[in-house]
DOGUDREN-253136 format. One line per 3 residues: number of its first residue (from 1); their letters; for each residue x, y, z of C-alpha. Coordinates in steps of 0.5 Angstrom, whole numbers, m for minus. Layout:
N
NUM> a> X,Y,Z  ...
// end
This chain:
261
1> msl> 257,252,172  255,247,178  254,240,176
4> riv> 246,239,179  245,232,181  238,229,184
7> vcv> 239,223,186  231,220,188  230,216,193
10> kyv> 224,212,197  223,211,204  221,204,204
13> pda> 218,199,209  223,194,213  224,188,209
16> tgd> 226,184,216  219,187,218  212,184,218
19> rhf> 210,186,211  202,186,210  197,190,207
22> aed> 193,195,210  185,195,208  185,199,202
25> ltt> 190,194,200  195,199,200  202,198,202
28> dre> 201,198,211  206,204,212  205,205,220
31> svd> 206,198,223  212,197,221  219,201,221
34> gll> 221,204,215  229,206,212  232,209,205
37> sel> 231,203,200  237,199,200  238,199,193
40> dey> 237,207,193  244,207,197  248,206,190
43> ave> 245,211,187  246,216,193  254,213,193
46> qal> 255,214,185  252,220,186  257,222,191
49> qis> 263,219,187  262,223,181  261,229,185
52> eea> 268,228,188  270,227,181  267,233,179
55> dda> 270,241,180  264,243,182  258,239,184
58> eit> 251,239,188  248,234,190  240,234,191
61> vlt> 235,229,194  229,227,192  224,223,196
64> vgp> 216,223,196  212,220,202  209,221,208
67> eda> 213,225,215  217,219,216  220,219,210
70> kda> 225,225,212  228,220,215  231,217,208
73> lrk> 233,224,206  237,224,213  240,218,212
76> als> 243,220,205  245,227,207  249,224,212
79> mga> 252,220,207  254,227,204  249,230,200
82> dka> 249,237,200  240,239,201  233,234,200
85> vhv> 227,235,197  220,232,201  214,232,198
88> edd> 208,231,202  202,231,200  195,226,204
91> dlh> 193,226,197  199,222,195  197,216,198
94> gtd> 196,210,195  200,213,188  203,208,183
97> alg> 209,209,179  207,213,174  204,218,179
100> tsa> 210,218,183  214,219,176  209,226,174
103> vla> 211,228,181  219,227,181  218,230,174
106> kai> 216,236,176  220,237,182  225,236,179
109> ekt> 224,241,174  223,246,180  230,244,183
112> gyd> 233,244,177  238,238,175  244,236,170
115> lvm> 244,228,171  238,224,175  241,219,179
118> cgm> 236,213,181  237,205,184  235,200,180
121> ast> 228,198,183  225,200,190  225,194,194
124> dgt> 218,194,196  216,196,189  221,192,185
127> mgv> 218,195,179  224,197,177  220,202,171
130> lpa> 220,209,174  227,211,172  225,210,165
133> vla> 218,213,165  221,219,169  226,220,163
136> erl> 220,220,158  216,225,162  223,230,162
139> gvp> 225,228,155  231,227,156  236,220,155
142> qvt> 235,215,159  241,210,161  239,204,166
145> lls> 242,199,170  249,201,169  254,198,174
148> evs> 259,203,172  258,210,172  262,216,171
151> vtd> 261,224,168  265,228,163  265,233,158
154> gkv> 257,234,160  256,227,158  254,220,163
157> ngr> 259,214,161  257,208,163  257,200,163
160> rdg> 251,195,163  253,188,164  248,183,162
163> dta> 247,176,161  251,174,155  254,181,153
166> teh> 257,187,156  255,194,153  258,201,154
169> lea> 253,207,153  254,214,153  249,219,152
172> slp> 249,228,154  246,231,159  241,233,162
175> avv> 240,224,163  236,220,167  241,214,170
178> svt> 239,208,175  244,203,178  245,197,179
181> dqs> 247,194,186  254,192,183  256,199,182
184> gea> 259,199,189  258,198,196  255,205,199
187> ryp> 259,208,204  257,208,212  255,215,214
190> sfk> 260,218,219  258,221,225  261,228,223
193> gim> 256,226,216  250,225,221  251,231,225
196> aak> 253,235,219  246,233,216  241,235,221
199> kkp> 243,242,219  243,241,211  237,244,207
202> ves> 230,240,207  225,243,202  218,241,203
205> ldl> 213,241,197  206,239,196  201,237,190
208> ddl> 199,244,190  207,248,189  208,243,182
211> die> 202,244,180  199,237,180  191,236,182
214> ade> 189,230,186  186,226,182  192,226,178
217> vgl> 195,221,183  193,217,189  189,211,189
220> ega> 184,215,184  189,217,179  192,210,180
223> wtk> 193,206,173  195,200,177  192,198,184
226> vdd> 191,191,188  184,188,187  186,182,192
229> atp> 191,179,196  191,173,201  196,173,207
232> rpp> 201,167,206  198,162,210  201,160,217
235> rta> 208,156,217  206,149,219  211,144,223
238> gtv> 216,140,219  217,134,217  221,130,223
241> vnd> 226,124,221  228,119,226  234,115,224
244> ege> 234,109,226  238,106,220  234,108,215
247> ggk> 234,115,215  237,115,208  231,112,205
250> qla> 226,116,207  229,123,207  229,120,199
253> eyl> 222,118,200  221,124,202  224,129,197
256> agq> 222,124,192  214,126,194  215,133,194
259> kfi> 218,133,187  224,136,189  228,130,186
// end
């Protein structure tokens, strides 16, 4: 029987762009370029490695987001995933991590799965709670923050590296796994992979398809919201130290005044 792997990925604003909030204090995704979250690329890579070791496996990449989120799916498909599912609905605007986990859980159940893989966090929200909440909603074990992961004999095995200890973990499938940025560099899509991705199936779902009411998600159903935000002040001109023989002294006085030393 084929090993069904679902990788949850997110389309996020480019961290190198000018990111800010929209008028409703949600992330402005219109005025900045987006891309597949770098931390999710590690999850795609580990799913591909597991698939290569398995006798028979199929990788589905899943995302929740606007029309442009298909770009994140295409990136994962060009890396080697087999197919994709895109959940898009206007009522999802402003959905928080809890709401997103509910949508993902429904989509995963509809798709079918043995192993769900996630990155350790998204590069925009950086909450890192979604894999655990998703496992709770699905009613399956979670094995999170792994730097090494494999699947053998119906079980997922992994290594979690902490500051003071290393843990070796195991859980029976089905399960939810998250991997860290120490799990191995993600591969670059080849030209052949990019061309092949254009022909791979991308299924579109909305809230009706998942039997989710609009008031359960979006800003209205969010458990967490941004109440207030203050723009970062513009960068001011730095202090110039003119070295006329006492530059070191002036530098030390400045650092002491700023309490750096």
